[in-house]
C-alpha positions in Angstrom: 201.2 227.2 254.7 200.7 228.2 258.4 201.7 225.9 261.2 198.1 225.3 262.2 197.2 224.4 258.6 200.1 221.9 258.3 199.1 220.4 261.6 195.4 219.9 260.7 196.3 218.6 257.2 198.6 216.0 258.7 196.2 215.0 261.3 193.5 214.5 258.6 195.6 212.9 255.9 197.0 210.1 258.1 193.5 208.6 259.1 192.2 209.1 255.5 195.2 207.2 254.1 194.8 204.3 256.5 191.0 204.3 256.2 191.3 204.1 252.4 193.7 201.2 252.6 191.4 199.3 255.1 188.2 199.9 253.0 189.9 198.8 249.7 191.2 195.7 251.5 187.7 194.9 252.8 186.2 195.3 249.3 188.8 192.9 247.8 188.4 190.4 250.6 184.6 190.4 250.4 184.8 189.9 246.6 187.4 187.0 247.1 185.1 185.2 249.5 182.1 185.8 247.3 183.9 184.2 244.3 186.1 181.7 246.1 184.0 178.6 245.3 184.0 179.3 241.6 187.7 180.2 241.5 188.6 176.9 243.2 186.1 174.8 241.3 187.2 176.0 237.8 190.9 176.1 238.9 191.5 179.7 237.7 195.2 180.4 237.4 196.8 182.5 240.1 198.1 185.0 237.5 194.5 185.6 236.3 193.3 186.0 239.9 196.1 188.5 240.7 195.4 190.4 237.5 191.7 190.6 238.4 192.2 192.0 241.9 194.9 194.4 240.8 192.5 195.7 238.2 189.8 196.0 240.8 191.8 198.2 243.2 191.2 201.5 241.4 187.4 200.8 241.3 187.5 199.9 245.0 189.4 203.1 245.8 186.9 205.3 243.9 184.0 203.6 245.6 185.4 204.0 249.2 187.5 207.2 249.1 184.5 209.3 250.1 183.9 207.1 253.2 187.6 207.3 254.0 187.6 211.1 253.8 184.5 211.2 256.1 186.1 208.8 258.6 189.3 210.9 258.6 187.3 214.1 259.3 185.4 212.3 262.0 188.6 211.1 263.7 190.2 214.5 263.4 187.2 216.4 264.9 186.6 213.9 267.7 190.3 213.9 268.6 190.4 217.7 268.6 187.2 217.7 270.8 188.6 215.2 273.3 191.7 217.4 273.8 189.8 220.7 273.8 191.9 222.0 270.9 189.0 223.5 269.1 188.1 225.4 272.3 191.6 226.7 272.5 191.6 227.8 268.8 188.3 229.7 269.3 189.7 231.3 272.5 192.6 232.5 270.4 190.1 234.4 268.2 190.0 231.9 265.2 186.7 231.4 263.4 185.6 227.9 262.6 185.9 228.7 258.8 189.6 229.4 259.4 190.1 226.3 261.5 188.6 223.9 258.9 190.1 225.6 255.9 192.7 222.9 255.4 190.0 220.2 255.8 187.9 221.7 253.0 191.0 222.2 250.8 192.0 218.6 251.4 188.4 217.4 250.5 188.6 219.5 247.3 191.8 217.9 246.3 190.4 214.4 247.0 187.4 215.3 244.7 189.6 216.3 241.8 191.8 213.2 242.3 188.8 210.9 242.5 187.4 212.3 239.2 190.7 211.8 237.5 191.1 208.2 238.8 187.5 207.4 237.7 187.9 209.0 234.3 191.5 207.9 233.4 192.1 204.7 235.3 188.8 203.0 236.4 187.3 203.3 232.9 190.1 200.9 231.7 191.0 198.7 234.6 187.4 197.9 235.6 186.7 196.7 232.1 189.6 194.2 232.5 188.3 193.1 235.9 184.8 192.7 234.6 185.9 190.7 231.6 187.9 188.3 233.8 184.8 187.8 236.0 182.6 187.3 233.0 184.8 184.7 231.4 185.9 182.8 234.5 182.9 183.2 236.9 179.7 184.7 235.5 179.5 182.6 232.4 179.3 179.5 234.7 176.1 180.8 236.3 172.8 180.2 234.5 171.3 183.3 236.1 173.8 185.5 234.2 173.1 183.8 230.9 169.4 184.2 231.2 169.6 187.9 232.1 168.1 190.4 229.6 169.9 193.8 229.6 168.2 197.1 228.8 169.5 200.1 226.8 172.9 198.8 225.8 175.3 201.3 224.1 178.5 200.2 222.5 181.1 202.5 220.7 183.4 200.5 218.5 187.0 201.4 217.6 185.9 201.7 213.9 183.8 204.8 214.5 180.5 202.9 214.8 178.0 203.5 217.6 175.5 200.8 218.5 172.4 201.1 220.6 170.2 198.1 221.5 167.0 198.5 223.4 167.2 195.0 224.8 170.0 192.3 224.7 169.5 188.7 225.7 172.8 187.1 226.7 171.4 183.6 226.7 169.7 183.8 223.3 172.4 186.1 221.9 169.7 188.3 220.5 169.1 192.1 220.4 165.9 194.1 219.9 165.3 197.7 218.9 168.6 198.2 217.0 170.2 201.6 216.0 173.6 201.6 214.4 175.4 204.8 213.4 178.4 205.0 211.1 180.4 208.1 212.2 182.9 210.1 210.1 186.3 209.5 211.8 187.4 213.1 211.0 184.5 215.2 212.3 182.5 212.5 214.2 179.3 213.3 212.3 176.8 210.6 211.3 177.1 209.6 207.7 175.0 206.4 207.7 172.3 205.1 210.0 170.6 201.7 210.3 167.5 200.8 212.3 166.4 197.2 212.7 163.7 195.4 214.6 165.8 192.4 215.7 169.2 190.9 215.4 170.6 187.4 216.1 174.3 186.3 216.5 175.1 183.7 213.8 178.5 182.5 212.6 180.3 185.3 214.3 178.1 188.0 212.7 174.8 189.7 213.5 171.9 189.0 211.2 169.3 191.8 211.4 165.6 191.6 210.6 163.3 194.5 209.6 166.1 196.7 208.4 165.9 200.4 207.3 169.1 202.0 206.1 169.6 205.8 205.7 172.4 207.9 204.2 173.0 211.2 205.9 174.8 214.5 205.0 177.2 216.5 207.2 174.3 218.3 208.8 172.5 215.1 209.8 169.8 215.3 207.2 168.6 212.1 205.4 169.6 211.9 201.8 167.1 210.3 199.4 164.8 207.5 200.3 165.7 204.9 202.9 166.5 201.3 201.8 164.5 198.5 203.4 165.6 194.8 203.9 163.8 191.9 205.4 167.2 190.5 206.5 170.7 191.8 206.2 174.2 191.1 207.5 176.8 193.8 207.9 180.3 192.3 207.9 181.7 195.2 209.8 179.2 194.7 212.7 180.9 191.8 214.3 180.9 192.8 218.0 180.5 189.5 219.9 177.9 189.1 222.7 180.6 189.1 225.3 181.5 192.7 224.3 177.9 193.7 224.6 177.8 192.2 228.0 180.7 194.3 229.0 179.1 197.4 227.4 176.0 196.8 229.5 177.9 198.1 232.6 176.2 201.5 232.0 179.0 204.1 231.6 181.8 202.4 233.6 184.0 201.7 230.7 183.7 205.2 229.1 185.6 208.3 229.9 183.5 211.4 230.5 184.3 212.8 227.1 183.4 209.5 225.4 180.1 209.2 227.4 179.2 212.8 226.5 179.9 212.2 222.8 177.8 209.0 222.7 174.9 210.7 224.3 174.9 213.6 221.8 175.0 211.1 218.8 172.2 209.0 220.2 170.1 212.0 221.1 170.4 213.4 217.6 169.0 210.1 216.2 166.0 210.0 218.4 167.2 207.6 221.1 165.9 208.2 224.7 169.1 208.9 226.6 167.6 210.1 229.9 169.4 207.4 231.9 172.7 208.1 230.2 172.4 211.8 230.8 171.9 211.1 234.6 175.1 208.9 234.4 177.0 211.7 232.8 176.0 214.2 235.6 176.6 211.6 238.2 180.1 211.1 236.9 180.8 214.8 237.8 178.9 214.7 241.1 180.2 211.5 242.7 183.8 212.7 243.4 182.5 215.4 245.7 180.6 213.1 248.0 183.6 213.0 250.4 183.7 216.8 250.6 179.9 217.0 251.2 180.2 214.3 254.0 182.9 216.4 255.6 180.6 219.5 255.4 177.9 217.5 257.1 180.2 216.5 259.9 182.0 219.8 260.6 179.1 222.0 262.0 178.1 219.2 264.4 181.5 218.1 265.8 183.2 221.5 265.7 180.9 223.0 268.3 182.2 223.5 271.8 180.6 220.6 273.7 181.4 218.4 276.6 183.0 215.0 276.1 179.7 213.3 277.0 178.0 214.9 274.0 180.6 214.0 271.5 179.3 210.4 271.2 175.8 211.7 270.6 177.1 214.1 268.0 178.9 211.2 266.3 175.7 209.2 266.1 173.9 212.3 264.7 176.6 212.6 262.0 176.2 208.9 261.1 172.4 209.3 260.8 172.8 212.4 258.5 175.3 210.7 256.3 173.1 207.7 256.0 170.1 210.0 255.1 172.4 211.8 252.5 173.1 208.5 250.7 169.4 207.4 250.8 168.2 210.7 249.4 170.9 210.5 246.7 169.9 207.0 245.7 166.2 208.0 245.4 167.2 211.0 243.3 169.2 209.0 240.9 166.4 206.4 240.5 163.9 209.2 239.8 166.2 210.8 237.3 166.8 207.6 235.4 163.0 207.0 235.4 162.6 210.4 233.7 160.7 211.8 236.7 163.4 214.3 237.8 165.6 216.7 235.9 168.9 214.9 235.3 171.2 217.6 236.7 169.2 217.8 239.9 168.9 214.1 240.3 172.7 213.8 240.3 173.7 217.1 242.0 170.6 217.9 244.1 171.6 215.9 247.2 175.1 217.4 247.2 173.7 220.9 246.8 171.0 220.6 249.5 173.2 218.9 252.2 176.2 221.1 251.5 174.1 224.3 251.6 172.4 223.2 254.9 175.8 222.5 256.5 177.2 225.9 255.4 174.2 227.6 257.0 174.8 225.7 260.2 178.5 226.4 260.1 178.2 229.8 261.9 176.7 228.1 265.0 179.9 226.1 265.4 181.6 229.4 266.4 179.8 229.3 269.7 
């Protein structure tokens, strides 16, 4: 690695590191103050509180690392601008693409690391944190009990895949039920059950309006379906708390598990447009930090006077804010089925990154 590359990498890594620590700390402190009354009122043990916040750290990191990367790039470029170092580099004949090469490489590594943290760590630790919150805080609040959840998917350890169109936490009732029994060897559906309604009774689900199908290895129905006015399946004993946890969209699933669940539900006629958007978003989110760096570089890497640096910083803030607003709108349209899932998740990254690359040549002047 060249001396210049090592210098820029160090000057970027240090503010990113400290920004990440500060942002994670702020997330934890904000959550603590938000839940402090309930934690004191119900005398939650210190060990439980410590476990909760330790489990919340990976999630807080994944949520804030893009902002930490942007703040680091902002600090680096402003610092270089104040000391006229970019001007000196350009005078020495270096192109802006050469100057920012370590910045882009650092952002790429952060994207890969963020995906791995989300997929391998957050999927497990956030479940622990959410379960502690559900047991010690949320269940104490009537608003949480009365909430009706939509499109709940649950994948059991016994190779069963559950889908509920609606789930009422307070009534402990589900509507629009689809249950798939999967072959543990090849993962193909061997049995399917569709029910109109299900109620939690005596630690089991009692289903109403049941239709039961046997299926071959190709997914084709064998024979005539069996119908039941009411039926209880002993193996379907997932409690309402587990369904409440599963309602956290795709947070508890790895990318591979999420993709497999979507394929099975899609094969059985379930509308999975929202889940497909979640799957694409899982791949697109880790690159937000890199895109935010791309937005910042063409503006702050230009040779300008110190008086204009503050104006350029405000311009970067405005563009980054616009980037997140457009991204949120795209995801909402995708989950509503009004925008192609891939574009709803990736479109904002592609548009803003491409626009920044087009403007990058101007930064050479």
